[in-house]
C-alpha positions in Angstrom: 125.5 119.1 127.1 123.5 118.9 130.4 123.5 115.6 132.3 120.6 115.1 134.7 120.3 112.2 137.2 117.1 110.3 137.0 115.5 107.2 138.3 115.9 103.8 136.7 114.1 100.5 136.6 115.2 99.5 140.1 113.3 102.5 141.4 110.1 101.8 139.3 110.9 104.0 136.4 110.6 101.7 133.3 112.0 98.3 132.6 110.6 95.0 131.4 107.2 93.7 132.7 105.4 90.4 132.1 101.6 90.3 131.3 99.8 87.2 132.5 96.4 85.9 131.6 93.6 86.5 134.1 95.8 88.6 136.4 95.6 92.4 136.5 98.9 94.0 137.3 99.3 97.6 138.4 101.5 100.2 136.6 102.2 103.7 138.0 104.8 106.4 138.0 107.3 106.5 140.9 106.2 108.8 143.8 108.6 111.0 145.9 107.9 110.1 149.5 108.8 113.7 150.7 106.5 115.6 148.3 104.0 112.8 147.6 104.2 113.9 143.9 105.8 112.2 140.9 109.4 113.1 140.4 110.6 115.7 137.9 113.0 115.0 135.0 111.8 111.4 134.4 112.1 109.5 131.2 110.5 106.1 131.9 109.8 103.4 129.4 108.1 100.1 130.4 108.2 97.2 127.9 105.3 95.0 128.7 105.3 91.6 127.0 102.9 88.6 126.9 103.4 85.0 125.7 103.2 84.2 122.1 99.6 83.9 120.9 98.4 86.6 123.5 97.7 90.3 123.3 97.8 92.8 126.0 94.8 94.7 127.5 95.6 97.9 129.4 93.2 100.3 131.0 93.8 103.7 132.5 92.5 104.2 136.1 93.9 107.7 136.7 95.7 110.3 134.5 96.5 113.6 136.0 99.7 115.2 134.7 100.9 118.8 134.4 99.4 120.7 131.6 100.3 124.0 129.9 98.2 126.9 131.1 95.7 128.3 128.6 97.8 131.4 127.8 100.6 129.2 126.5 98.5 127.2 124.1 98.9 129.8 121.3 95.6 128.8 119.7 96.8 125.2 119.4 93.9 122.9 118.9 95.0 119.3 119.4 92.4 116.6 119.0 92.7 113.4 121.0 90.1 111.3 119.2 90.8 108.1 121.1 89.9 109.5 124.5 87.1 111.5 123.1 85.3 108.5 121.6 85.5 106.6 124.9 83.4 109.4 126.6 81.0 109.9 123.7 82.5 113.1 122.4 83.0 113.6 118.6 85.9 116.0 119.2 88.0 116.9 122.2 90.4 119.8 122.5 93.4 118.7 124.7 95.6 121.2 126.4 99.2 120.8 125.5 101.2 119.0 128.2 104.4 119.6 130.1 104.3 116.0 131.3 102.7 113.2 129.4 102.2 109.4 129.0 102.1 107.6 125.6 101.3 104.0 124.8 102.7 102.3 121.7 101.1 99.3 120.1 104.3 97.2 120.1 107.9 98.2 120.1 108.2 102.0 120.2 110.4 102.2 117.1 108.2 100.4 114.7 104.6 100.6 116.0 101.7 103.1 115.9 100.3 104.7 119.0 97.6 103.2 121.1 97.3 106.4 123.1 99.0 109.6 121.8 100.9 111.7 124.3 98.2 112.7 126.9 98.2 114.3 130.4 94.5 114.1 131.5 91.3 112.1 131.0 88.4 114.1 129.6 85.7 115.1 132.1 82.1 114.2 131.5 78.9 113.8 133.5 78.2 110.4 132.0 79.2 107.3 133.8 81.6 106.0 131.2 84.1 103.2 131.4 87.7 104.1 131.9 89.8 104.2 128.6 90.6 100.6 127.8 93.0 99.5 125.0 93.8 96.1 123.5 97.0 95.8 121.6 97.6 94.1 118.2 100.9 92.7 119.4 102.2 90.7 122.3 104.2 93.7 123.4 103.3 97.3 124.2 105.6 100.1 125.3 104.5 102.7 127.8 106.5 106.0 127.9 106.3 108.6 130.5 108.0 112.0 130.5 108.1 114.8 133.1 109.8 118.2 132.9 112.1 119.9 135.5 109.2 120.7 137.8 106.1 118.9 139.1 103.9 121.8 140.2 100.8 119.6 140.0 100.1 117.6 143.1 99.0 114.0 142.6 100.1 110.5 141.7 100.5 111.1 138.1 98.9 108.2 136.4 97.8 104.7 137.3 97.1 101.8 134.9 96.6 98.1 135.0 97.3 95.4 132.4 96.9 91.7 131.6 97.3 89.2 128.8 94.4 88.0 126.8 94.0 85.5 123.9 94.4 86.8 120.4 91.3 86.5 118.1 92.8 88.1 115.0 96.1 88.8 113.2 99.0 86.4 112.7 102.0 85.8 110.4 101.7 84.6 106.9 104.4 83.4 104.5 104.3 84.8 100.9 105.0 82.6 98.0 104.9 82.9 94.2 101.2 82.1 94.2 98.5 84.5 95.6 97.5 84.2 99.2 94.5 85.9 100.9 94.1 87.8 104.2 90.7 89.3 105.2 89.2 91.0 108.3 85.7 92.1 109.4 85.3 93.8 112.8 82.4 92.6 115.0 79.5 94.8 116.0 78.8 95.6 119.6 77.1 98.0 121.9 79.3 101.1 122.8 78.6 101.3 126.5 78.8 97.6 127.6 81.8 96.4 125.6 85.3 97.2 124.7 85.1 99.8 121.9 88.7 100.1 120.7 90.4 97.1 119.0 93.7 96.5 117.2 94.7 93.7 115.0 98.1 93.0 113.5 99.4 90.8 110.6 102.9 90.1 109.4 103.4 89.2 105.7 106.9 87.9 105.0 108.9 86.1 102.4 112.0 83.8 102.7 113.2 84.7 99.1 114.9 88.0 100.0 112.4 89.8 97.8 109.7 92.5 98.4 106.0 91.6 98.4 103.2 92.9 96.3 99.8 93.4 97.8 96.5 93.8 95.9 93.6 95.4 97.8 90.3 93.8 96.7 88.1 95.4 99.3 88.5 98.3 101.8 86.1 99.9 104.2 86.9 101.7 107.4 83.9 104.0 108.4 84.9 106.7 110.9 82.8 108.2 113.8 84.9 111.3 113.7 86.2 113.6 110.9 89.9 113.0 111.6 90.0 109.2 111.3 92.7 109.0 114.0 91.4 105.7 115.4 90.0 104.0 112.4 92.7 103.1 109.9 94.8 100.4 108.4 98.6 101.0 108.6 101.1 99.3 106.2 104.7 99.5 107.4 107.9 97.9 106.2 109.7 96.3 109.1 112.1 93.9 107.5 115.8 94.1 107.8 117.5 95.9 104.8 120.1 93.2 104.6 117.4 90.5 104.1 116.0 92.1 101.0 118.0 91.9 97.7 116.0 93.4 94.8 115.9 96.7 92.9 112.7 97.6 94.7 114.3 97.1 98.2 115.2 100.0 100.3 118.9 100.7 100.8 118.6 103.3 103.5 116.6 103.1 106.7 114.5 106.2 105.8 113.5 104.5 102.6 111.3 102.0 104.4 107.6 102.7 103.6 104.9 103.6 106.1 101.4 104.2 104.8 98.2 104.9 106.8 94.9 104.1 104.9 91.7 105.9 106.0 89.1 106.3 103.3 90.8 104.9 100.2 93.4 102.1 99.7 95.9 101.8 96.9 94.9 99.0 94.5 98.5 97.8 94.2 101.3 98.1 96.9 104.9 97.0 96.7 107.0 96.8 99.9 110.5 98.1 100.4 111.6 95.1 102.6 110.8 91.5 102.8 108.3 91.9 105.8 105.1 94.0 105.8 103.3 94.8 109.0 99.6 95.5 108.8 97.9 97.1 111.8 94.1 97.6 111.8 92.6 100.0 114.3 88.8 100.1 114.7 86.2 101.5 117.1 83.6 98.7 117.6 80.0 100.0 117.2 76.6 98.6 116.5 76.0 100.2 113.1 79.1 99.7 111.1 81.9 97.2 110.6 85.4 97.9 109.3 86.8 95.4 106.8 89.4 94.7 104.1 90.4 91.9 101.9 93.9 91.7 100.2 95.9 89.3 98.1 99.7 89.1 98.4 102.7 87.2 97.0 106.4 87.8 96.5 107.2 90.4 93.9 107.5 88.2 90.7 109.9 89.2 88.0 108.5 87.0 85.3 105.6 85.0 83.9 103.0 87.8 84.6 100.8 90.4 83.0 101.0 94.1 83.9 98.5 96.5 82.7 99.6 100.1 82.6 96.8 102.6 83.5 94.0 100.0 83.4 92.4 96.9 85.0 93.1 93.3 84.3 91.9 90.1 86.1 95.3 89.9 87.8 94.3 93.1 89.6 97.6 95.0 88.8 97.2 98.6 87.7 100.0 101.2 87.6 101.2 104.1 85.5 104.8 103.0 85.3 107.2 100.4 86.8 110.2 98.3 86.4 110.8 94.7 85.3 113.8 92.6 85.8 115.1 89.1 85.0 114.7 86.4 87.6 117.0 86.6 90.6 118.2 90.1 89.6 120.5 91.7 90.8 122.3 88.5 91.9 125.1 87.1 89.7 125.1 84.8 87.9 121.4 84.8 86.9 119.4 81.6 87.0 120.2 79.0 84.2 117.9 77.0 82.1 114.9 79.3 82.7 112.6 81.3 80.5 110.4 84.3 81.6 107.6 86.1 79.8 106.2 89.4 80.9 103.2 90.8 79.1 102.8 94.6 79.2 99.4 96.0 78.2 98.7 99.7 77.8 95.3 101.4 77.7 93.7 102.1 74.4 95.3 105.0 72.5 98.5 104.6 74.5 102.0 103.3 73.6 104.6 101.6 75.6 108.0 103.1 76.3 110.9 100.9 77.6 114.3 102.2 78.8 117.0 99.7 79.7 119.0 100.6 82.8 121.1 97.4 82.8 121.5 94.8 80.1 124.1 92.0 80.3 123.4 88.4 78.9 125.8 85.7 77.8 126.7 85.9 74.1 128.2 83.6 71.5 132.0 83.6 70.6 131.7 84.0 66.8 130.4 86.7 64.5 127.7 86.5 62.0 127.8 87.6 58.4 125.1 90.2 57.3 123.8 87.8 54.6 123.3 84.8 57.0 120.0 83.7 58.2 121.3 83.8 61.8 122.1 87.5 61.4 118.6 88.1 60.3 117.2 86.3 63.3 119.5 88.0 65.8 119.6 91.4 64.1 119.9 94.5 66.3 116.9 96.6 67.3 115.6 98.5 64.3 113.2 101.3 64.0 110.8 99.6 61.6 111.2 96.1 63.0 108.2 94.2 64.6 110.4 91.5 66.2 113.3 92.7 68.3 115.7 90.0 69.4 119.2 90.3 70.8 120.9 93.3 72.3 120.9 97.0 71.5 124.7 97.0 71.0 126.5 95.5 68.1 124.5 93.8 65.4 127.4 91.3 64.7 127.2 89.8 68.2 125.6 86.4 68.3 123.0 85.8 71.0 123.4 82.1 70.7 123.1 81.2 74.4 120.8 83.7 76.1 118.6 86.3 74.6 115.9 88.8 75.2 112.9 88.9 72.8 110.7 92.0 72.7 107.7 91.6 70.3 104.6 93.5 69.6 101.3 91.6 69.5 98.4 92.2 67.2 97.5 95.3 69.2 100.0 98.0 69.1 99.4 98.8 72.8 100.8 95.3 73.9 104.3 93.9 74.2 105.6 90.5 75.1 109.1 90.6 76.8 110.6 87.0 76.7 113.8 86.1 78.3 115.4 82.8 77.4 118.5 81.4 79.3 
């Protein structure tokens, strides 16, 4: 282990900063008064925060950090699409950096990048505006790193930031009924207005359950082939302890993160009780980016699920899992009934496998010749109406029961739970 002394917030290296409306504030790396260069061995992280309801606008005035010489590139072609689009270039090859700055669109641990690790601004003969970014969150994190030497003379980087009013995004509570969120980016001229825009939405539930999201419309046209700056990101950001459902993640690495560029999944189920949606678009005069979704808590009953097909409900999947209400909590809800309709495509059959089955039974046994036994008989191969459990045929499901029945079409099942 090697321990190296470095500067801290008291010397201008990182720390919390406040963004204020209508007031530009400067941000720069600490400078060594003896060498007039930025210090080596720095790891600075600034946490810039605005008031609720505001976003943060940050623009780069200067960016000149140490780069790797061409002979050390080893044919590495790294494309920085964000800076390239600001200067009118479709592609820009960026030399790998010894020292760099990165800007995160929110807390570093859970947010996408506004500016990927960069050490220089692209050179162009055009009189373009300096790179300007608007966050989708009321916080941004700026991270600066320098290696053990600063062979490049200069001030490193300079930026300025301020708070602005938010015109998109927000937080939305999911319930049992469907809710809608939609977005359409405005069109604007490239050279006279801010071109890069971010918007962020939080979808959450108070029922300790995941959310299901249906994409009804999705279009994010890209001006470059890599789509690095035009996308919609879905990320699970809820606490694991606040999600109690079989579909919930049990380990931190199981939380989902999905970036959508050209196509969106029709149906998406979260791994936590909070989904963060971040839209990144480049404003232009010819095209608009847009999406429209419906969302609600992941329901365990009174729904229709089509397997490998389309239904008015919008749900389409190849396989999945169904549970009783309030599963896996014990005891399950009393005095409730739940019907789940499963529909397979034509020429397909349905295959159900029980992973867990535990319902309250009666305390007496039934005789084989009784009418009750015929009603609550065990699952049989040639039966069209399966009621009870798959264990002993003599157990009486007098209190609670599960009814699995085929409809007129052999590719449809009704799963009815009565408690």
